[in-house]
DRENPA-3360 file (N, C-alpha, C; in nm, 2 decimals, always signed):
BEGIN
1 = MTYRIPHR = +1.44/+2.01/-1.26/+1.32/+2.01/-1.36/+1.24/+1.90/-1.32 ~ +1.12/+1.93/-1.34/+1.01/+1.84/-1.31/+0.95/+1.75/-1.44 ~ +0.95/+1.63/-1.45/+0.90/+1.55/-1.57/+0.77/+1.55/-1.53 ~ +0.69/+1.56/-1.64/+0.54/+1.51/-1.63/+0.52/+1.39/-1.72 ~ +0.45/+1.31/-1.70/+0.36/+1.21/-1.76/+0.26/+1.25/-1.86 ~ +0.30/+1.24/-2.01/+0.20/+1.25/-2.11/+0.08/+1.15/-2.06 ~ -0.06/+1.18/-2.09/-0.14/+1.08/-2.07/-0.28/+1.15/-2.12 ~ -0.35/+1.02/-2.12/-0.47/+1.05/-2.19/-0.58/+0.97/-2.12;
9 = RPRHIVHL = -0.64/+1.05/-1.99/-0.70/+1.00/-1.89/-0.83/+1.05/-1.85 ~ -0.95/+0.98/-1.77/-1.02/+1.07/-1.74/-0.98/+1.19/-1.64 ~ -1.04/+1.31/-1.59/-1.01/+1.39/-1.53/-0.93/+1.40/-1.42 ~ -1.05/+1.32/-1.33/-0.99/+1.28/-1.17/-0.89/+1.21/-1.18 ~ -0.86/+1.11/-1.28/-0.74/+1.03/-1.30/-0.60/+1.13/-1.32 ~ -0.61/+1.22/-1.41/-0.51/+1.27/-1.43/-0.50/+1.37/-1.30 ~ -0.57/+1.40/-1.26/-0.55/+1.48/-1.08/-0.44/+1.39/-1.05 ~ -0.48/+1.24/-1.03/-0.40/+1.20/-0.93/-0.27/+1.17/-0.99;
17 = TCIFLSLE = -0.29/+1.17/-1.12/-0.15/+1.10/-1.17/-0.06/+1.21/-1.16 ~ -0.10/+1.36/-1.16/-0.03/+1.48/-1.16/+0.04/+1.46/-1.01 ~ -0.04/+1.48/-0.90/-0.04/+1.43/-0.79/+0.11/+1.34/-0.75 ~ +0.05/+1.21/-0.78/+0.16/+1.10/-0.79/+0.32/+1.14/-0.86 ~ +0.29/+1.23/-0.94/+0.43/+1.26/-1.02/+0.47/+1.41/-0.97 ~ +0.43/+1.48/-0.87/+0.45/+1.57/-0.82/+0.60/+1.60/-0.79 ~ +0.65/+1.74/-0.75/+0.77/+1.76/-0.70/+0.85/+1.66/-0.59 ~ +0.79/+1.64/-0.49/+0.81/+1.55/-0.42/+0.85/+1.41/-0.46;
25 = CTLLLRCC = +0.75/+1.37/-0.53/+0.76/+1.22/-0.59/+0.90/+1.22/-0.69 ~ +0.89/+1.31/-0.80/+0.96/+1.33/-0.88/+1.16/+1.34/-0.85 ~ +1.16/+1.42/-0.70/+1.28/+1.44/-0.65/+1.33/+1.30/-0.60 ~ +1.23/+1.24/-0.57/+1.26/+1.13/-0.48/+1.31/+1.00/-0.58 ~ +1.27/+1.02/-0.71/+1.26/+0.92/-0.80/+1.41/+0.94/-0.85 ~ +1.46/+1.06/-0.86/+1.57/+1.15/-0.94/+1.68/+1.13/-0.83 ~ +1.67/+1.13/-0.68/+1.74/+1.08/-0.60/+1.80/+0.93/-0.63 ~ +1.72/+0.87/-0.64/+1.73/+0.72/-0.66/+1.83/+0.71/-0.81;
33 = VSSTAGLG = +1.80/+0.76/-0.91/+1.88/+0.75/-1.03/+2.03/+0.82/-0.99 ~ +2.01/+0.92/-0.94/+2.16/+0.99/-0.91/+2.25/+0.87/-0.85 ~ +2.17/+0.80/-0.77/+2.28/+0.72/-0.68/+2.33/+0.59/-0.74 ~ +2.30/+0.57/-0.87/+2.32/+0.49/-0.93/+2.45/+0.51/-1.03 ~ +2.49/+0.63/-1.01/+2.68/+0.70/-1.06/+2.76/+0.61/-1.01 ~ +2.84/+0.57/-1.12/+2.93/+0.48/-1.06/+2.95/+0.33/-1.05 ~ +2.78/+0.30/-1.08/+2.77/+0.13/-1.05/+2.80/+0.09/-1.21 ~ +2.84/+0.16/-1.28/+2.87/+0.06/-1.41/+2.72/+0.04/-1.46;
41 = DRKLTLDR = +2.72/-0.11/-1.52/+2.60/-0.18/-1.57/+2.51/-0.22/-1.48 ~ +2.54/-0.16/-1.35/+2.43/-0.25/-1.22/+2.30/-0.14/-1.24 ~ +2.19/-0.23/-1.25/+2.05/-0.15/-1.27/+1.97/-0.18/-1.16 ~ +1.91/-0.03/-1.12/+1.78/-0.06/-1.04/+1.72/-0.18/-1.05 ~ +1.65/-0.28/-0.99/+1.57/-0.36/-1.03/+1.47/-0.39/-0.92 ~ +1.43/-0.27/-0.87/+1.35/-0.31/-0.74/+1.27/-0.18/-0.74 ~ +1.17/-0.19/-0.73/+1.08/-0.07/-0.71/+0.97/-0.08/-0.59 ~ +0.96/+0.02/-0.53/+0.87/+0.00/-0.40/+0.75/+0.11/-0.39;
49 = VIFCAQPL = +0.65/+0.04/-0.41/+0.55/+0.16/-0.39/+0.47/+0.18/-0.24 ~ +0.51/+0.28/-0.19/+0.48/+0.34/-0.06/+0.34/+0.38/-0.06 ~ +0.22/+0.31/+0.03/+0.09/+0.38/+0.05/+0.09/+0.44/+0.16 ~ +0.05/+0.58/+0.16/+0.03/+0.66/+0.26/-0.03/+0.63/+0.41 ~ +0.04/+0.62/+0.52/-0.07/+0.56/+0.64/-0.15/+0.65/+0.71 ~ -0.25/+0.68/+0.60/-0.34/+0.80/+0.63/-0.52/+0.73/+0.66 ~ -0.58/+0.83/+0.75/-0.72/+0.75/+0.76/-0.80/+0.80/+0.63 ~ -0.91/+0.77/+0.60/-0.94/+0.78/+0.46/-0.99/+0.93/+0.41;
57 = SSEDKRDH = -0.98/+1.01/+0.53/-1.05/+1.14/+0.51/-0.91/+1.27/+0.55 ~ -0.80/+1.21/+0.56/-0.70/+1.30/+0.59/-0.56/+1.26/+0.55 ~ -0.46/+1.37/+0.59/-0.33/+1.34/+0.57/-0.27/+1.34/+0.41 ~ -0.15/+1.36/+0.37/-0.11/+1.38/+0.26/+0.03/+1.29/+0.23 ~ +0.07/+1.24/+0.13/+0.20/+1.19/+0.10/+0.30/+1.29/+0.15 ~ +0.34/+1.40/+0.16/+0.40/+1.48/+0.20/+0.43/+1.46/+0.40 ~ +0.33/+1.42/+0.41/+0.38/+1.37/+0.59/+0.44/+1.22/+0.56 ~ +0.49/+1.17/+0.45/+0.53/+1.07/+0.49/+0.71/+1.05/+0.38;
65 = AGFARSLV = +0.71/+1.16/+0.38/+0.83/+1.20/+0.27/+0.98/+1.15/+0.35 ~ +0.97/+1.18/+0.52/+1.11/+1.12/+0.56/+1.11/+0.97/+0.57 ~ +0.99/+0.93/+0.57/+1.03/+0.77/+0.58/+1.02/+0.70/+0.45 ~ +0.99/+0.78/+0.34/+1.00/+0.73/+0.21/+1.18/+0.74/+0.20 ~ +1.24/+0.89/+0.23/+1.38/+0.89/+0.21/+1.43/+0.79/+0.28 ~ +1.40/+0.74/+0.40/+1.48/+0.64/+0.47/+1.47/+0.53/+0.40 ~ +1.36/+0.49/+0.34/+1.37/+0.36/+0.26/+1.48/+0.36/+0.12 ~ +1.47/+0.50/+0.06/+1.55/+0.53/-0.03/+1.69/+0.50/+0.01;
73 = LRSGFPVV = +1.72/+0.58/+0.13/+1.87/+0.58/+0.15/+1.91/+0.43/+0.21 ~ +1.81/+0.35/+0.29/+1.85/+0.22/+0.34/+1.88/+0.14/+0.18 ~ +1.79/+0.12/+0.10/+1.80/+0.02/+0.03/+1.87/+0.02/-0.12 ~ +1.84/+0.21/-0.14/+1.91/+0.20/-0.29/+1.81/+0.19/-0.37 ~ +1.68/+0.18/-0.36/+1.60/+0.15/-0.48/+1.48/+0.28/-0.49 ~ +1.42/+0.29/-0.58/+1.30/+0.38/-0.59/+1.18/+0.36/-0.51 ~ +1.14/+0.46/-0.45/+1.01/+0.47/-0.36/+0.89/+0.56/-0.41 ~ +0.80/+0.51/-0.43/+0.66/+0.61/-0.50/+0.57/+0.62/-0.38;
81 = VPNYRLTP = +0.53/+0.73/-0.38/+0.43/+0.75/-0.26/+0.32/+0.82/-0.32 ~ +0.24/+0.75/-0.35/+0.11/+0.82/-0.42/-0.02/+0.87/-0.36 ~ -0.06/+0.96/-0.39/-0.16/+1.03/-0.31/-0.30/+0.96/-0.39 ~ -0.40/+0.96/-0.31/-0.53/+0.91/-0.36/-0.64/+0.99/-0.32 ~ -0.75/+1.02/-0.41/-0.85/+1.10/-0.34/-0.91/+1.06/-0.20 ~ -0.96/+1.16/-0.10/-0.99/+1.12/+0.04/-1.15/+1.14/+0.03 ~ -1.21/+1.06/+0.13/-1.36/+1.10/+0.18/-1.35/+1.25/+0.26 ~ -1.43/+1.30/+0.21/-1.42/+1.46/+0.26/-1.47/+1.47/+0.42;
89 = KETTGDGD = -1.39/+1.54/+0.52/-1.45/+1.54/+0.67/-1.62/+1.55/+0.67 ~ -1.63/+1.62/+0.59/-1.77/+1.69/+0.59/-1.85/+1.61/+0.49 ~ -1.92/+1.53/+0.52/-2.00/+1.43/+0.44/-2.14/+1.51/+0.41 ~ -2.21/+1.49/+0.30/-2.34/+1.54/+0.23/-2.43/+1.38/+0.24 ~ -2.37/+1.30/+0.23/-2.46/+1.17/+0.21/-2.53/+1.17/+0.06 ~ -2.47/+1.26/-0.06/-2.54/+1.25/-0.17/-2.43/+1.26/-0.26 ~ -2.34/+1.13/-0.30/-2.25/+1.12/-0.42/-2.11/+1.15/-0.35 ~ -2.09/+1.12/-0.21/-1.98/+1.12/-0.14/-1.87/+1.03/-0.19;
97 = FQHPGHAL = -1.76/+1.05/-0.19/-1.68/+0.97/-0.24/-1.63/+0.86/-0.15 ~ -1.68/+0.75/-0.18/-1.64/+0.62/-0.08/-1.58/+0.49/-0.15 ~ -1.54/+0.40/-0.05/-1.49/+0.26/-0.10/-1.57/+0.25/-0.20 ~ -1.54/+0.16/-0.31/-1.39/+0.13/-0.32/-1.32/+0.26/-0.40 ~ -1.37/+0.35/-0.40/-1.28/+0.49/-0.48/-1.16/+0.49/-0.45 ~ -1.10/+0.47/-0.31/-0.97/+0.51/-0.26/-0.89/+0.41/-0.31 ~ -0.94/+0.27/-0.31/-0.86/+0.16/-0.40/-0.86/+0.15/-0.53 ~ -0.94/+0.18/-0.60/-0.95/+0.22/-0.70/-0.85/+0.29/-0.79;
105 = DILECLTF = -0.82/+0.43/-0.72/-0.72/+0.50/-0.74/-0.55/+0.43/-0.73 ~ -0.56/+0.35/-0.61/-0.44/+0.28/-0.58/-0.42/+0.17/-0.69 ~ -0.55/+0.13/-0.73/-0.50/+0.02/-0.87/-0.48/+0.10/-0.97 ~ -0.53/+0.23/-0.99/-0.49/+0.29/-1.15/-0.32/+0.33/-1.13 ~ -0.27/+0.35/-1.00/-0.13/+0.38/-0.99/-0.06/+0.26/-1.01 ~ -0.09/+0.13/-0.96/+0.00/+0.03/-1.00/-0.02/-0.02/-1.13 ~ -0.11/+0.00/-1.21/-0.15/-0.03/-1.35/-0.07/+0.07/-1.45 ~ -0.06/+0.19/-1.39/+0.04/+0.28/-1.45/+0.20/+0.22/-1.45;
113 = LTSWKGPS = +0.22/+0.20/-1.30/+0.37/+0.16/-1.26/+0.41/+0.03/-1.37 ~ +0.33/-0.04/-1.39/+0.38/-0.17/-1.48/+0.36/-0.13/-1.60 ~ +0.33/-0.02/-1.67/+0.30/-0.01/-1.79/+0.42/+0.12/-1.83 ~ +0.45/+0.20/-1.72/+0.54/+0.34/-1.76/+0.68/+0.29/-1.82 ~ +0.75/+0.34/-1.92/+0.88/+0.32/-1.99/+0.96/+0.43/-1.94 ~ +0.94/+0.52/-1.83/+0.99/+0.61/-1.76/+1.05/+0.73/-1.88 ~ +1.10/+0.80/-1.81/+1.11/+0.94/-1.86/+1.20/+0.95/-2.00 ~ +1.17/+1.03/-2.08/+1.22/+1.03/-2.21/+1.34/+1.09/-2.22;
121 = GLGNVYDP = +1.44/+0.96/-2.28/+1.60/+0.99/-2.28/+1.65/+0.92/-2.17 ~ +1.57/+0.89/-2.08/+1.62/+0.80/-1.96/+1.62/+0.68/-1.93 ~ +1.46/+0.62/-2.02/+1.44/+0.48/-1.99/+1.37/+0.44/-1.86 ~ +1.36/+0.36/-1.80/+1.33/+0.26/-1.71/+1.40/+0.31/-1.63 ~ +1.37/+0.35/-1.51/+1.44/+0.36/-1.32/+1.39/+0.26/-1.27 ~ +1.32/+0.17/-1.31/+1.28/+0.05/-1.19/+1.26/-0.07/-1.29 ~ +1.23/-0.18/-1.24/+1.20/-0.29/-1.30/+1.06/-0.30/-1.28 ~ +0.98/-0.27/-1.38/+0.82/-0.27/-1.36/+0.77/-0.40/-1.32;
129 = KAIHLIGH = +0.82/-0.51/-1.33/+0.79/-0.66/-1.28/+0.84/-0.71/-1.15 ~ +0.90/-0.61/-1.07/+0.94/-0.63/-0.95/+0.91/-0.52/-0.83 ~ +0.76/-0.54/-0.83/+0.68/-0.42/-0.73/+0.67/-0.48/-0.60 ~ +0.71/-0.41/-0.49/+0.68/-0.45/-0.34/+0.63/-0.30/-0.27 ~ +0.51/-0.34/-0.25/+0.39/-0.30/-0.18/+0.41/-0.29/-0.03 ~ +0.38/-0.16/+0.04/+0.36/-0.15/+0.17/+0.22/-0.06/+0.21 ~ +0.16/-0.14/+0.30/+0.03/-0.05/+0.34/+0.01/-0.06/+0.47 ~ -0.02/+0.08/+0.53/-0.04/+0.10/+0.67/-0.14/+0.13/+0.69;
137 = SCAAHMLS = -0.22/+0.06/+0.82/-0.35/+0.14/+0.89/-0.46/+0.09/+0.77 ~ -0.53/+0.23/+0.72/-0.62/+0.19/+0.61/-0.59/+0.14/+0.48 ~ -0.46/+0.19/+0.44/-0.40/+0.11/+0.31/-0.39/-0.02/+0.32 ~ -0.39/-0.07/+0.45/-0.35/-0.20/+0.47/-0.49/-0.24/+0.41 ~ -0.61/-0.19/+0.42/-0.74/-0.27/+0.38/-0.76/-0.26/+0.26 ~ -0.70/-0.15/+0.17/-0.73/-0.12/+0.04/-0.63/-0.21/-0.06 ~ -0.51/-0.26/+0.01/-0.43/-0.33/-0.07/-0.47/-0.45/-0.07 ~ -0.51/-0.50/+0.05/-0.61/-0.67/+0.05/-0.71/-0.67/-0.03;
145 = SIFLDSSS = -0.81/-0.54/-0.03/-0.90/-0.54/-0.14/-0.88/-0.60/-0.30 ~ -0.75/-0.58/-0.28/-0.72/-0.56/-0.47/-0.65/-0.68/-0.47 ~ -0.57/-0.74/-0.37/-0.46/-0.86/-0.42/-0.52/-0.99/-0.35 ~ -0.62/-0.97/-0.26/-0.72/-1.08/-0.24/-0.86/-1.10/-0.31 ~ -0.94/-1.17/-0.31/-1.04/-1.19/-0.43/-1.19/-1.12/-0.38 ~ -1.16/-0.97/-0.40/-1.32/-0.94/-0.32/-1.41/-0.90/-0.48 ~ -1.36/-1.00/-0.59/-1.44/-0.94/-0.72/-1.61/-0.98/-0.68 ~ -1.63/-1.05/-0.57/-1.80/-1.06/-0.57/-1.86/-0.96/-0.48;
153 = ITPSLTPT = -1.78/-0.87/-0.41/-1.84/-0.75/-0.34/-1.80/-0.64/-0.41 ~ -1.67/-0.63/-0.47/-1.63/-0.49/-0.55/-1.52/-0.55/-0.68 ~ -1.58/-0.59/-0.80/-1.55/-0.65/-0.92/-1.43/-0.52/-0.97 ~ -1.50/-0.42/-0.94/-1.36/-0.31/-1.01/-1.26/-0.32/-0.95 ~ -1.23/-0.41/-0.88/-1.09/-0.36/-0.76/-0.97/-0.50/-0.83 ~ -1.03/-0.56/-0.94/-0.99/-0.66/-0.99/-0.87/-0.64/-1.08 ~ -0.72/-0.67/-1.02/-0.61/-0.62/-1.08/-0.58/-0.68/-1.22 ~ -0.55/-0.62/-1.30/-0.51/-0.68/-1.45/-0.38/-0.82/-1.40;
161 = DAVLQSVK = -0.39/-0.91/-1.52/-0.27/-0.99/-1.49/-0.11/-0.97/-1.46 ~ -0.10/-0.81/-1.57/+0.04/-0.77/-1.55/+0.04/-0.70/-1.40 ~ -0.03/-0.67/-1.34/-0.01/-0.60/-1.21/+0.01/-0.75/-1.11 ~ -0.09/-0.81/-1.13/-0.07/-0.95/-1.04/+0.05/-0.99/-0.99 ~ +0.08/-0.99/-1.15/+0.23/-1.07/-1.18/+0.34/-0.98/-1.12 ~ +0.36/-0.84/-1.13/+0.43/-0.76/-1.13/+0.45/-0.77/-0.97 ~ +0.39/-0.77/-0.87/+0.38/-0.74/-0.72/+0.42/-0.90/-0.68 ~ +0.56/-0.88/-0.63/+0.61/-0.98/-0.55/+0.58/-0.99/-0.38;
169 = SIALSEGI = +0.57/-0.87/-0.35/+0.58/-0.87/-0.21/+0.46/-0.76/-0.14 ~ +0.38/-0.76/-0.03/+0.33/-0.70/+0.02/+0.34/-0.68/+0.18 ~ +0.37/-0.56/+0.22/+0.40/-0.59/+0.39/+0.31/-0.47/+0.42 ~ +0.24/-0.51/+0.54/+0.12/-0.45/+0.58/+0.18/-0.42/+0.75 ~ +0.12/-0.28/+0.79/+0.15/-0.26/+0.91/+0.03/-0.18/+0.97 ~ +0.03/-0.24/+1.10/-0.10/-0.17/+1.19/-0.24/-0.17/+1.15 ~ -0.26/-0.25/+1.05/-0.37/-0.29/+0.96/-0.50/-0.29/+1.01 ~ -0.59/-0.24/+0.92/-0.75/-0.25/+0.97/-0.81/-0.35/+0.85;
177 = YDIDLLLS = -0.85/-0.48/+0.89/-0.88/-0.58/+0.81/-1.03/-0.61/+0.82 ~ -1.10/-0.62/+0.95/-1.22/-0.63/+0.97/-1.27/-0.55/+1.04 ~ -1.39/-0.47/+0.99/-1.44/-0.33/+1.01/-1.51/-0.39/+1.17 ~ -1.61/-0.49/+1.15/-1.70/-0.52/+1.25/-1.60/-0.52/+1.37 ~ -1.51/-0.62/+1.36/-1.40/-0.64/+1.49/-1.34/-0.51/+1.53 ~ -1.32/-0.42/+1.44/-1.28/-0.27/+1.48/-1.40/-0.19/+1.56 ~ -1.47/-0.21/+1.51/-1.60/-0.15/+1.58/-1.66/-0.20/+1.70 ~ -1.62/-0.33/+1.73/-1.66/-0.41/+1.82/-1.56/-0.33/+1.95;
185 = DCPEYRSW = -1.44/-0.30/+1.92/-1.33/-0.22/+1.98/-1.35/-0.10/+2.02 ~ -1.38/-0.02/+1.93/-1.38/+0.12/+1.88/-1.52/+0.19/+1.82 ~ -1.61/+0.15/+1.91/-1.74/+0.23/+1.84/-1.73/+0.35/+1.78 ~ -1.64/+0.42/+1.86/-1.67/+0.57/+1.83/-1.57/+0.59/+1.68 ~ -1.53/+0.49/+1.63/-1.48/+0.50/+1.50/-1.59/+0.50/+1.40 ~ -1.69/+0.47/+1.38/-1.82/+0.45/+1.32/-1.83/+0.58/+1.25 ~ -1.85/+0.69/+1.34/-1.90/+0.82/+1.28/-1.76/+0.88/+1.26 ~ -1.67/+0.86/+1.31/-1.53/+0.95/+1.29/-1.47/+0.91/+1.13;
193 = FIAPAFGD = -1.48/+0.77/+1.07/-1.43/+0.76/+0.95/-1.50/+0.63/+0.88 ~ -1.54/+0.55/+0.97/-1.61/+0.41/+0.90/-1.74/+0.43/+0.81 ~ -1.85/+0.53/+0.87/-1.96/+0.54/+0.79/-1.92/+0.65/+0.70 ~ -1.87/+0.75/+0.68/-1.81/+0.82/+0.58/-1.76/+0.75/+0.48 ~ -1.69/+0.67/+0.51/-1.59/+0.62/+0.39/-1.66/+0.48/+0.32 ~ -1.75/+0.41/+0.40/-1.84/+0.30/+0.38/-1.98/+0.31/+0.35 ~ -2.04/+0.40/+0.41/-2.16/+0.44/+0.41/-2.23/+0.38/+0.56 ~ -2.30/+0.43/+0.62/-2.37/+0.38/+0.74/-2.45/+0.27/+0.75;
201 = MKSYRDFS = -2.36/+0.15/+0.79/-2.43/+0.01/+0.78/-2.47/-0.06/+0.90 ~ -2.55/-0.14/+0.95/-2.53/-0.20/+1.03/-2.42/-0.32/+1.05 ~ -2.40/-0.38/+0.97/-2.28/-0.44/+0.96/-2.20/-0.43/+0.82 ~ -2.08/-0.42/+0.84/-1.98/-0.43/+0.74/-1.88/-0.56/+0.68 ~ -2.01/-0.67/+0.72/-1.89/-0.81/+0.70/-1.88/-0.84/+0.57 ~ -1.92/-0.77/+0.44/-1.88/-0.78/+0.31/-1.75/-0.71/+0.28 ~ -1.73/-0.63/+0.39/-1.59/-0.56/+0.35/-1.48/-0.60/+0.45 ~ -1.50/-0.71/+0.48/-1.40/-0.81/+0.57/-1.31/-0.87/+0.46;
209 = VAKYPART = -1.17/-0.75/+0.46/-1.09/-0.86/+0.36/-1.01/-0.99/+0.44 ~ -1.03/-1.01/+0.55/-0.98/-1.12/+0.62/-1.11/-1.23/+0.58 ~ -1.15/-1.23/+0.51/-1.27/-1.35/+0.46/-1.20/-1.38/+0.31 ~ -1.15/-1.27/+0.23/-1.16/-1.31/+0.08/-1.04/-1.40/+0.04 ~ -1.04/-1.48/-0.01/-0.96/-1.56/-0.05/-0.81/-1.49/-0.14 ~ -0.74/-1.58/-0.14/-0.62/-1.55/-0.21/-0.63/-1.53/-0.38 ~ -0.61/-1.42/-0.44/-0.58/-1.44/-0.62/-0.49/-1.51/-0.65 ~ -0.38/-1.50/-0.57/-0.27/-1.58/-0.65/-0.17/-1.61/-0.49;
217 = RDIRWLLV = -0.11/-1.72/-0.51/-0.02/-1.77/-0.38/+0.14/-1.75/-0.43 ~ +0.14/-1.65/-0.52/+0.30/-1.61/-0.57/+0.34/-1.48/-0.50 ~ +0.25/-1.40/-0.45/+0.30/-1.31/-0.35/+0.33/-1.33/-0.22 ~ +0.46/-1.26/-0.17/+0.47/-1.30/-0.02/+0.41/-1.19/+0.07 ~ +0.36/-1.23/+0.18/+0.30/-1.11/+0.28/+0.38/-1.11/+0.41 ~ +0.39/-1.00/+0.45/+0.45/-0.97/+0.61/+0.33/-0.87/+0.68 ~ +0.28/-0.96/+0.77/+0.22/-0.83/+0.87/+0.27/-0.80/+1.02 ~ +0.28/-0.66/+1.01/+0.35/-0.64/+1.16/+0.26/-0.52/+1.26;
225 = HSTGDTLV = +0.26/-0.53/+1.36/+0.17/-0.47/+1.42/+0.26/-0.45/+1.55 ~ +0.22/-0.31/+1.59/+0.31/-0.27/+1.73/+0.23/-0.32/+1.87 ~ +0.27/-0.37/+1.97/+0.22/-0.40/+2.09/+0.17/-0.25/+2.17 ~ +0.23/-0.13/+2.10/+0.20/-0.01/+2.16/+0.09/+0.05/+2.08 ~ +0.02/+0.03/+2.01/-0.08/+0.09/+1.92/-0.22/+0.11/+2.02 ~ -0.24/+0.20/+2.01/-0.38/+0.20/+2.10/-0.48/+0.24/+1.96 ~ -0.49/+0.26/+1.87/-0.58/+0.32/+1.78/-0.63/+0.21/+1.71 ~ -0.55/+0.07/+1.66/-0.57/-0.04/+1.63/-0.54/-0.17/+1.69;
233 = NLDQSKFM = -0.63/-0.25/+1.71/-0.61/-0.34/+1.83/-0.52/-0.46/+1.73 ~ -0.43/-0.52/+1.83/-0.36/-0.64/+1.76/-0.43/-0.76/+1.69 ~ -0.54/-0.79/+1.75/-0.64/-0.89/+1.71/-0.68/-0.86/+1.52 ~ -0.68/-0.73/+1.51/-0.70/-0.74/+1.34/-0.60/-0.80/+1.28 ~ -0.47/-0.80/+1.30/-0.35/-0.86/+1.24/-0.36/-0.98/+1.27 ~ -0.36/-1.04/+1.38/-0.40/-1.18/+1.45/-0.49/-1.25/+1.37 ~ -0.62/-1.20/+1.33/-0.72/-1.23/+1.24/-0.67/-1.25/+1.12 ~ -0.60/-1.15/+1.06/-0.57/-1.13/+0.94/-0.48/-1.25/+0.88;
241 = HGHLRQSM = -0.35/-1.25/+1.00/-0.27/-1.36/+0.95/-0.32/-1.50/+0.95 ~ -0.39/-1.52/+1.03/-0.43/-1.67/+1.03/-0.52/-1.68/+0.90 ~ -0.61/-1.59/+0.83/-0.66/-1.59/+0.73/-0.57/-1.62/+0.62 ~ -0.46/-1.55/+0.61/-0.36/-1.56/+0.50/-0.33/-1.69/+0.51 ~ -0.28/-1.77/+0.65/-0.24/-1.92/+0.64/-0.30/-1.98/+0.57 ~ -0.43/-1.96/+0.59/-0.55/-2.06/+0.56/-0.56/-2.06/+0.41 ~ -0.55/-1.95/+0.37/-0.58/-1.90/+0.26/-0.48/-1.96/+0.13 ~ -0.34/-1.96/+0.20/-0.22/-2.01/+0.10/-0.21/-2.13/+0.12;
249 = AEDAEGHV = -0.26/-2.21/+0.20/-0.25/-2.36/+0.24/-0.14/-2.39/+0.22 ~ -0.10/-2.48/+0.17/+0.06/-2.55/+0.18/+0.16/-2.45/+0.12 ~ +0.12/-2.30/+0.09/+0.24/-2.23/+0.04/+0.23/-2.14/+0.16 ~ +0.19/-2.14/+0.26/+0.14/-2.04/+0.33/+0.28/-2.04/+0.43 ~ +0.41/-2.15/+0.44/+0.54/-2.12/+0.52/+0.60/-2.04/+0.47 ~ +0.60/-2.03/+0.32/+0.71/-1.95/+0.26/+0.66/-1.80/+0.21 ~ +0.55/-1.78/+0.24/+0.47/-1.67/+0.18/+0.37/-1.58/+0.30 ~ +0.38/-1.62/+0.40/+0.28/-1.53/+0.50/+0.38/-1.54/+0.62;
257 = ECDFHSFS = +0.42/-1.41/+0.67/+0.50/-1.43/+0.79/+0.46/-1.28/+0.86 ~ +0.48/-1.29/+0.99/+0.44/-1.19/+1.06/+0.54/-1.13/+1.16 ~ +0.54/-1.03/+1.22/+0.62/-0.97/+1.34/+0.51/-0.88/+1.44 ~ +0.48/-0.93/+1.53/+0.38/-0.88/+1.64/+0.44/-0.87/+1.79 ~ +0.59/-0.88/+1.76/+0.67/-0.85/+1.88/+0.78/-0.73/+1.90 ~ +0.83/-0.72/+1.78/+0.96/-0.65/+1.74/+0.94/-0.50/+1.81 ~ +0.81/-0.42/+1.80/+0.80/-0.27/+1.79/+0.70/-0.28/+1.96 ~ +0.70/-0.14/+1.98/+0.61/-0.11/+2.08/+0.54/+0.03/+2.11;
265 = MEHHDIFV = +0.57/+0.07/+1.97/+0.52/+0.24/+1.97/+0.40/+0.24/+1.93 ~ +0.32/+0.37/+1.94/+0.22/+0.41/+1.88/+0.19/+0.41/+1.74 ~ +0.06/+0.39/+1.72/+0.00/+0.38/+1.58/+0.12/+0.44/+1.45 ~ +0.13/+0.55/+1.46/+0.21/+0.64/+1.36/+0.35/+0.64/+1.38 ~ +0.38/+0.61/+1.51/+0.54/+0.65/+1.54/+0.61/+0.53/+1.48 ~ +0.57/+0.42/+1.46/+0.66/+0.32/+1.37/+0.72/+0.37/+1.26 ~ +0.66/+0.46/+1.19/+0.74/+0.49/+1.05/+0.87/+0.57/+1.10 ~ +0.92/+0.62/+1.20/+1.02/+0.68/+1.25/+1.11/+0.58/+1.29;
273 = DNGFVELL = +1.07/+0.43/+1.33/+1.17/+0.31/+1.38/+1.27/+0.30/+1.29 ~ +1.41/+0.33/+1.30/+1.48/+0.24/+1.24/+1.48/+0.09/+1.19 ~ +1.43/+0.03/+1.30/+1.45/-0.13/+1.29/+1.30/-0.15/+1.20 ~ +1.21/-0.08/+1.20/+1.09/-0.09/+1.10/+1.14/-0.08/+0.96 ~ +1.19/+0.01/+0.92/+1.26/+0.05/+0.80/+1.36/-0.08/+0.73 ~ +1.42/-0.11/+0.85/+1.51/-0.24/+0.82/+1.44/-0.35/+0.78 ~ +1.37/-0.39/+0.86/+1.25/-0.50/+0.83/+1.19/-0.50/+0.71 ~ +1.13/-0.41/+0.67/+1.06/-0.38/+0.52/+1.17/-0.39/+0.42;
281 = VKFASRDQ = +1.30/-0.34/+0.43/+1.38/-0.36/+0.30/+1.44/-0.50/+0.28 ~ +1.47/-0.55/+0.43/+1.51/-0.70/+0.43/+1.41/-0.78/+0.35 ~ +1.30/-0.77/+0.41/+1.18/-0.84/+0.34/+1.16/-0.81/+0.20 ~ +1.16/-0.72/+0.12/+1.12/-0.68/-0.01/+1.25/-0.73/-0.07 ~ +1.41/-0.70/-0.04/+1.52/-0.73/-0.09/+1.54/-0.89/-0.10 ~ +1.49/-0.98/-0.03/+1.49/-1.11/-0.07/+1.47/-1.17/-0.17 ~ +1.36/-1.05/-0.23/+1.33/-1.13/-0.37/+1.39/-1.10/-0.49 ~ +1.47/-0.98/-0.45/+1.57/-0.92/-0.57/+1.67/-1.04/-0.58;
289 = VNT = +1.73/-1.10/-0.48/+1.86/-1.19/-0.48/+1.79/-1.32/-0.58 ~ +1.67/-1.33/-0.58/+1.63/-1.45/-0.66/+1.59/-1.43/-0.77 ~ +1.62/-1.32/-0.82/+1.57/-1.28/-0.96/+1.68/-1.28/-1.07;
% end
């Protein structure tokens, strides 16, 4: 049986919500609910929202089902992998889907997660006030655009207070944070996915999330980067790590962490590494102990 959420949303958001709660996602959630059998009064108190590690013009959440299941099995917590609309590979330049549209879809999912009361007759299957996010590659930029203060550039990405207070941690891997820095290393990326997704510009400095201030100092951040990643340079994560520590000021010590040494695989191969799954689960679980 597939549960579908009743909704009253614009058509493109209805499409997003249906994908978000499609069969794979529902099965993943059902698996978590089934795992509570025999636990008595113990309740699932953590929800992880996993954002697909995809370029802004390709891939699907199904590509990351194995990774999501590994997180479920290792943690015992619900895991949600939402899709978001993509920039088409062949752009026309006239009304193409571009930034901040991708991040707006993600923000819509997060807003839904903090307000949904769960399936009828079952109730909440997660704690909507204990959400932990994981973003990889381009998704790291999207999450940063939401949870760092981009309001002077993209005010539509301002989260509600409920979303801001519900998110306890954000783990980012192999992330893209400064587009100009990325293009200085890999100029071929401009035509591949940067110009289609952001527009063809001389400089993308306005979209550097490594320059946005923190909206809150309550969220914990973890930056992970593999030494074997040949698609995104380690300098991206180092730059972002330095910025977050500066932005969090005296709170940085307990709120900004990094791991730039434990992994040596290629950009997307980090998902099949058990050590990566272990690291993410430990990072998020620390918050549950304190709640």
